[in-house]
C-alpha positions in Angstrom: -31.1 52.8 44.2 -32.8 49.5 44.4 -32.8 49.1 40.7 -29.1 50.0 40.5 -28.3 47.3 43.1 -30.4 44.8 41.2 -28.6 45.5 37.9 -25.2 45.2 39.6 -26.2 41.9 41.1 -27.4 40.7 37.7 -24.1 41.8 36.1 -22.1 40.0 38.8 -24.2 36.8 38.4 -23.9 37.0 34.6 -20.1 37.3 34.9 -19.9 34.3 37.2 -22.1 32.3 34.9 -19.9 33.2 32.0 -16.8 32.1 33.9 -18.5 28.8 34.8 -19.6 28.3 31.1 -16.0 29.0 29.9 -14.6 26.4 32.5 -17.2 23.8 31.3 -16.4 24.4 27.7 -12.6 24.0 28.4 -13.3 20.8 30.4 -15.4 19.4 27.5 -12.7 20.3 25.0 -10.0 18.7 27.3 -12.1 15.6 27.6 -12.6 15.3 23.8 -8.9 15.8 23.2 -8.1 13.2 25.9 -10.5 10.7 24.4 -9.1 11.4 20.9 -5.5 11.0 22.0 -6.3 7.8 24.0 -8.1 6.4 20.9 -5.1 7.2 18.7 -2.7 5.6 21.1 -5.0 2.6 21.4 -5.1 2.2 17.6 -1.4 2.6 17.2 -0.8 -0.1 19.9 -3.2 -2.4 18.1 -1.5 -1.9 14.8 1.9 -2.7 16.4 
């Protein structure tokens, strides 16, 4: 029984970690996109 509980807890923590990782990846992608868009807008403004 103890082993089963442990594996369940591990599965739960693994799922939580996966969710956190996904959120972090999305945030990084969003940041990169934001920087790229900002850079493009900045360049266009400078050209004009």
